[in-house]
C-alpha positions in Angstrom: -0.1 -0.2 0.0 1.2 3.5 -1.1 1.9 6.5 1.8 -1.0 8.4 2.3 -0.7 12.3 2.1 -1.8 13.7 5.4 -3.9 17.0 5.6 -5.5 18.1 8.7 -7.1 15.1 10.0 -7.4 12.9 6.7 -5.3 11.1 4.9 -5.2 10.8 1.0 -4.1 8.5 -1.8 -2.3 10.7 -4.0 -4.0 9.2 -7.1 -5.5 10.5 -10.6 -9.1 9.3 -11.4 -7.6 6.9 -14.0 -4.8 5.5 -11.4 -8.0 4.9 -8.9 -9.9 3.2 -11.3 -7.1 0.8 -11.9 -6.2 0.1 -8.2 -10.2 -0.5 -7.7 -10.1 -3.2 -10.3 -6.8 -4.3 -9.3 -8.3 -4.9 -5.7 -11.5 -6.5 -7.2 -9.6 -9.0 -9.0 -7.2 -9.8 -6.2 -10.4 -10.4 -4.4 -9.5 -8.1 -1.4 -12.3 -6.2 0.3 -12.9 -2.6 1.3 -14.6 0.4 0.5 -13.2 3.8 -1.6 -14.2 7.3 0.5 -14.4 10.5 -1.9 -13.4 13.2 0.7 -14.0 17.0 0.4 -13.4 19.4 2.4 -16.7 19.8 4.0 -16.0 16.0 5.1 -12.7 16.4 6.4 -14.3 19.0 8.5 -17.4 16.9 9.6 -14.8 14.0 10.5 -13.0 16.3 13.2 -16.4 16.3 14.9 -18.0 12.7 14.3 -15.5 9.7 15.4 -17.6 7.3 13.3 -17.2 9.3 10.1 -13.6 9.5 11.0 -13.3 5.8 11.9 -15.0 5.2 8.4 -12.5 7.1 6.4 -9.8 6.0 8.1 -10.8 2.2 7.5 -11.2 2.8 3.7 -9.2 0.8 1.4 -8.9 4.2 -0.8 -9.4 7.6 0.0 -9.4 9.9 -2.3 -9.6 14.0 -2.7 -12.9 15.0 -4.2 -12.0 18.6 -3.6 -9.8 20.8 -5.5 -8.9 22.9 -2.0 -7.4 19.4 -0.7 -5.1 19.6 -4.2 -3.6 23.0 -3.9 -3.2 22.9 -0.2 -1.3 19.5 0.1 2.2 21.3 -0.4 1.4 23.0 2.8 1.2 19.7 4.3 4.1 18.3 3.1 2.4 16.0 0.3 1.3 16.1 -3.3 -2.2 15.1 -4.7 -2.2 15.0 -8.6 -5.6 15.9 -9.1 -9.1 16.1 -7.9 -10.9 12.9 -7.8 -14.7 13.8 -8.2 -16.8 11.2 -7.1 -19.6 11.8 -9.9 -16.8 11.3 -12.5 -15.2 8.2 -11.1 -18.6 6.3 -10.6 -18.9 7.0 -14.5 -15.4 6.0 -14.9 -16.0 2.6 -13.0 -19.1 1.8 -14.7 -17.6 2.2 -18.3 -14.7 0.0 -17.5 -17.0 -2.8 -15.7 -19.2 -2.7 -18.7 -15.6 -3.4 -20.7 -14.5 -5.8 -18.4 -18.0 -7.6 -17.8 -18.0 -7.2 -14.1 -21.2 -6.3 -12.2 -22.0 -3.2 -10.4 -24.3 -2.8 -7.1 -25.6 0.8 -6.3 -26.1 0.9 -2.3 -28.0 4.2 -0.9 -30.2 6.7 -1.1 -33.8 6.3 -1.6 -35.7 3.8 -3.7 -36.6 6.1 -6.2 -33.3 7.9 -6.5 -31.6 4.3 -6.7 -33.6 3.0 -9.4 -33.1 6.2 -11.7 -29.7 5.9 -11.5 -29.8 2.0 -12.4 -32.0 3.1 -15.2 -29.6 5.7 -16.0 -26.4 3.7 -16.3 -28.5 1.1 -18.4 -28.8 3.3 -20.7 -25.4 4.9 -20.5 -23.8 1.6 -20.5 -26.1 -0.8 -22.4 -23.9 -3.9 -21.3 -23.5 -3.0 -17.9 -24.8 -5.7 -15.6 -26.3 -3.1 -12.8 -28.5 -3.6 -10.0 -29.3 -1.6 -6.5 -31.5 -0.8 -3.4 -32.0 1.7 -1.1 -29.3 2.5 1.8 -32.2 3.0 4.5 -32.5 -0.3 6.0 -32.4 -1.7 9.8 -29.3 -3.3 11.5 -31.8 -6.6 11.8 -31.9 -6.4 7.9 -28.6 -5.8 7.1 -27.5 -9.4 6.6 -30.4 -9.8 4.3 -29.1 -6.5 2.4 -25.4 -8.1 2.4 -26.9 -11.2 0.7 -28.5 -9.7 -2.0 -25.4 -7.7 -2.9 -23.6 -11.0 -2.8 -26.0 -12.6 -4.9 -26.1 -9.6 -7.3 -23.0 -10.8 -8.6 -21.4 -6.9 -8.3 -17.4 -7.2 -8.8 -17.3 -10.3 -10.3 -18.4 -11.7 -13.9 -21.6 -13.3 -12.7 -25.0 -12.1 -13.7 -26.7 -10.2 -11.1 -30.1 -11.8 -9.6 -33.2 -9.5 -10.9 -34.8 -7.2 -8.0 -37.1 -5.2 -9.7 -35.2 -2.1 -10.8 -35.3 -2.9 -14.3 
């Protein structure tokens, strides 16, 4: 794992969008588990007062700077970030690569109508992409079932996702 660039209470991977996508696909293909956080200045500030958020970001496999001010101020903290890695651009680039490599994608978060629109939009933009999703509002007792749905979707693998009604 490469050394991270420290800015205040955050530690960022010095990656471009292309490098981030490459690293994510390398991790997927190696069977690594983890998550990616796109952190902007507002999130960095919130992390200072929210221990759970700080721990979540600190535990991420990848943390990228989703804010140009972070790129600009990295040298002040003795580091260098090559570019802003915007979350919305990253999703688009990841889905384009997933379509090419035949990987399935699963969206988790937001409300059901928003997830449905996102899934349908990605299917229109990337006709060969296997994508499914579900809302991010579920109880702790439903977490095991949600994790099972994600596993059964084939996300991250070259497997066909199970249809869940978001067609």
